[in-house]
C-alpha positions in Angstrom: -73.3 -50.3 -78.0 -69.9 -52.1 -78.3 -68.3 -49.1 -80.2 -69.9 -46.0 -78.6 -67.4 -43.6 -80.2 -67.2 -45.2 -83.6 -67.6 -42.2 -85.9 -69.3 -44.1 -88.8 -71.7 -45.8 -86.5 -72.5 -42.5 -84.8 -73.2 -40.9 -88.2 -75.7 -43.6 -89.2 -77.3 -43.4 -85.8 -77.7 -39.7 -86.2 -79.1 -40.1 -89.8 -81.6 -42.6 -88.5 -82.7 -40.2 -85.9 -83.0 -37.4 -88.4 -85.0 -39.6 -90.8 -87.4 -40.5 -87.9 -87.8 -36.7 -87.3 -86.0 -37.0 -83.9 -84.1 -33.8 -84.8 -82.7 -32.9 -81.3 -81.4 -36.4 -80.9 -79.8 -36.2 -84.3 -78.3 -32.8 -83.4 -76.6 -34.3 -80.3 -75.2 -37.3 -82.1 -73.8 -35.2 -85.0 -72.2 -32.8 -82.5 -70.5 -35.8 -80.7 -68.9 -36.7 -84.0 -67.7 -33.1 -84.6 -66.4 -32.8 -81.0 -64.5 -36.1 -81.3 -62.2 -34.7 -84.0 -59.1 -32.6 -83.2 -59.7 -28.8 -83.6 -56.9 -28.5 -86.2 -58.0 -31.5 -88.3 -61.0 -32.2 -90.5 -62.1 -35.7 -91.4 -64.7 -37.0 -93.8 -66.8 -38.1 -90.7 -66.7 -34.6 -89.3 -67.6 -33.0 -92.7 -70.5 -35.4 -93.1 -71.7 -34.7 -89.6 -71.8 -31.0 -90.4 -73.7 -31.6 -93.6 -76.4 -33.4 -91.8 -76.3 -31.1 -88.8 -77.1 -28.2 -91.2 -80.1 -30.1 -92.4 -81.2 -30.6 -88.8 -80.9 -26.9 -88.1 -82.8 -26.0 -91.2 -85.7 -28.2 -90.1 -85.6 -26.5 -86.7 -85.4 -23.0 -88.3 -82.2 -22.4 -86.4 -80.5 -20.7 -89.3 -77.7 -18.8 -87.5 -76.4 -22.2 -86.2 -76.7 -23.7 -89.7 -74.8 -20.8 -91.2 -71.9 -21.3 -88.7 -71.4 -24.8 -90.1 -71.9 -23.7 -93.7 -69.0 -21.3 -93.3 -66.8 -24.0 -91.8 -67.7 -26.4 -94.7 -67.0 -23.7 -97.3 -63.7 -22.9 -95.7 -62.7 -26.6 -96.0 -64.0 -27.0 -99.6 -65.1 -23.8 -101.4 -66.2 -25.6 -104.5 -68.6 -28.1 -102.9 -72.0 -27.7 -104.6 -74.0 -29.3 -101.8 -72.6 -26.9 -99.3 -73.5 -23.9 -101.5 -77.0 -25.3 -102.1 -77.6 -25.8 -98.3 -76.1 -22.4 -97.7 -78.4 -20.9 -100.2 -81.4 -22.3 -98.4 -80.1 -21.0 -95.1 -79.3 -17.5 -96.6 -82.8 -17.3 -98.2 -84.5 -18.2 -94.9 -82.5 -15.5 -93.2 -83.5 -12.9 -95.8 -79.9 -12.6 -97.2 -81.1 -12.8 -100.8 -77.9 -11.6 -102.4 -75.9 -14.3 -100.6 -78.6 -16.9 -101.5 -78.4 -15.9 -105.2 -74.6 -16.0 -105.3 -74.5 -19.4 -103.8 -77.2 -20.8 -106.2 -75.4 -19.3 -109.2 -72.3 -21.3 -108.2 -74.4 -24.5 -107.9 -76.1 -24.0 -111.2 -72.8 -23.2 -113.0 -71.8 -26.8 -112.2 -75.3 -28.4 -112.3 -77.4 -26.3 -114.7 -80.2 -28.9 -114.8 -80.6 -29.1 -111.0 -84.4 -28.4 -110.6 -84.5 -27.5 -107.0 -81.7 -25.0 -107.4 -83.3 -23.5 -110.4 -86.6 -23.1 -108.6 -85.0 -21.6 -105.5 -83.1 -19.1 -107.6 -86.4 -18.1 -109.2 -88.0 -17.7 -105.8 -85.0 -15.7 -104.6 -85.3 -13.3 -107.6 -89.0 -12.9 -106.8 -88.3 -12.1 -103.2 -85.8 -9.4 -104.4 -88.4 -7.9 -106.8 -86.5 -9.0 -109.9 -89.6 -10.5 -111.6 -88.1 -10.8 -115.1 -85.3 -13.0 -113.8 -87.8 -14.8 -111.5 -90.0 -15.7 -114.5 -87.0 -16.9 -116.5 -85.7 -19.3 -113.8 -89.2 -20.6 -112.9 -90.0 -21.1 -116.5 -86.8 -23.1 -116.9 -87.8 -25.2 -113.9 -91.3 -25.8 -115.2 -90.0 -27.2 -118.5 -89.3 -30.5 -116.7 -91.7 -30.0 -113.7 -94.9 -28.9 -115.4 -97.2 -30.3 -112.8 -95.9 -28.1 -110.0 -98.9 -25.8 -109.4 -97.1 -23.7 -106.8 -94.3 -22.8 -109.2 -96.9 -22.2 -111.9 -98.7 -19.7 -109.6 -95.5 -17.9 -108.8 -94.7 -17.7 -112.6 -98.1 -16.1 -113.2 -97.6 -13.7 -110.4 -94.2 -12.7 -111.8 -95.8 -11.9 -115.1 -98.6 -9.9 -113.4 -96.0 -7.9 -111.5 -94.4 -7.1 -114.8 -97.8 -6.1 -116.3 -97.1 -8.7 -119.0 -100.6 -10.0 -119.6 -99.7 -11.8 -122.8 -97.3 -14.1 -121.0 -99.5 -14.4 -118.0 -102.4 -15.5 -120.2 -100.2 -18.0 -121.9 -99.1 -19.5 -118.6 -102.7 -19.6 -117.4 -103.8 -21.4 -120.5 -101.1 -23.9 -120.1 -102.1 -24.5 -116.5 -105.8 -24.8 -117.5 -105.0 -27.5 -119.9 -103.4 -29.6 -117.1 -105.5 -28.6 -114.1 -108.9 -27.2 -115.2 -110.6 -27.9 -111.8 -108.0 -26.0 -109.7 -109.9 -23.4 -107.7 -106.9 -21.1 -107.3 -106.6 -21.0 -111.1 -109.8 -18.9 -111.3 -108.1 -16.3 -109.1 -105.1 -15.9 -111.4 -107.3 -15.9 -114.5 -109.3 -13.1 -112.8 -106.3 -11.1 -111.7 -104.8 -11.3 -115.2 -108.1 -10.2 -116.7 -108.6 -7.4 -114.3 -105.1 -6.0 -114.8 -105.4 -6.2 -118.6 -108.7 -4.3 -118.6 -111.0 -7.3 -119.3 -113.3 -7.4 -116.2 -116.1 -9.3 -118.1 -113.7 -12.2 -118.6 -112.9 -12.2 -114.8 -116.7 -12.2 -114.0 -117.2 -15.3 -116.2 -114.5 -17.2 -114.6 -115.5 -16.3 -111.0 -119.2 -17.0 -111.5 -118.3 -20.4 -112.8 -116.4 -21.4 -109.7 -118.5 -23.4 -107.3 -116.4 -22.7 -104.2 -116.9 -19.1 -103.2 -113.8 -18.3 -101.1 -113.5 -14.8 -99.6 -110.7 -14.0 -102.0 -112.9 -14.9 -105.0 -115.8 -12.7 -103.6 -113.4 -9.8 -103.4 -112.2 -10.4 -107.0 -115.8 -10.5 -108.2 -116.5 -7.2 -106.5 -113.5 -5.8 -108.2 -114.6 -7.1 -111.6 -118.1 -5.7 -111.2 -116.6 -2.3 -110.3 -114.3 -2.3 -113.3 -117.1 -3.4 -115.6 -119.4 -0.6 -114.3 -122.1 -3.1 -113.3 -123.6 -1.1 -110.5 -126.5 -3.4 -109.5 -124.4 -6.5 -109.3 -121.6 -4.6 -107.5 -124.1 -3.5 -104.8 -125.3 -7.1 -104.3 -121.8 -8.5 -104.2 -120.7 -6.0 -101.7 -123.7 -6.8 -99.5 -122.9 -10.5 -99.6 -119.3 -9.7 -98.8 -120.2 -7.5 -95.8 -121.9 -10.5 -94.2 -118.8 -12.7 -94.5 -117.4 -12.9 -90.9 -114.1 -14.5 -92.1 -112.8 -11.3 -93.7 -109.5 -10.4 -92.0 -107.6 -7.1 -91.9 -105.8 -7.6 -95.2 -109.0 -8.1 -97.0 -110.8 -5.3 -95.1 -108.2 -2.8 -96.5 -109.0 -4.0 -100.0 -112.8 -3.8 -99.4 -112.4 -0.2 -98.1 -110.5 0.7 -101.3 -113.3 -0.8 -103.4 -116.0 1.0 -101.5 -114.1 4.3 -102.1 -113.6 3.3 -105.8 -109.8 3.4 -105.4 -109.4 0.8 -108.1 -105.6 0.8 -108.4 -105.2 0.6 -104.6 -107.5 -2.3 -104.4 -105.8 -4.2 -107.2 -102.3 -3.5 -105.7 -103.6 -4.9 -102.4 -104.9 -8.0 -104.1 -101.5 -8.5 -105.8 -99.6 -8.2 -102.6 -101.5 -11.0 -100.9 -99.9 -14.4 -100.6 -99.6 -16.6 -103.7 -102.6 -18.8 -102.7 -105.2 -16.3 -101.7 -107.7 -18.9 -100.6 -105.3 -20.3 -98.0 -105.3 -16.9 -96.2 -108.9 -17.1 -95.3 -109.5 -18.2 -91.6 -111.4 -21.4 -91.2 
């Protein structure tokens, strides 16, 4: 109150607003700090305001605005790892995967053990379709973060995309030992079994799961079809046809199964989001 334009106090006020999720208020305060500085001079207060303003824009999904400040910060200090990391997040969210990767490589060259950077690089490679590199980076991340189920799922999907069933199975077994009750785990076990030509194994896992999500029903139909179990296939298809929660993405897969287009159905399953169960409408 007594020092309305004190840069340090304004910064802490903005950080407090950002911490309390008052993002627009924080944006206005950080912009006041930036506007207070001469156009031809950069101070530590202005640079800190830009760092936190970028984080505010990331929260609001205003990535073009965030990128503008990232470019300014990199112009002032090209070697700053935090700037490159925030810039990688912004670039990834904008779909600029090459730029995101290049920024992350610079971060990891200086901080090779940075877990969030390692994971984001793996996710970036996955988004680019470079599944071998994605698997390498995610595996490195999981060495020290073995309880991260989301990363474990993405690692398994990377192996499945590579048709590497041995590594997928090893990753699944490691996950099972830590999280045997995970419902989504049955889906990955089943996908791996189906892709590797072991439908009977998929059937065993799926029938043992108490929660019968739509995605699991579809996988069970797939397994019966692959195993040539006609009677059980007919019954499973009949049960699935009564499920009113089946959306368009699943309907395409079901049509493929009905037409016995096995590879098309499996490709459709593999292209669904990482957590299949979460895509089913409530």
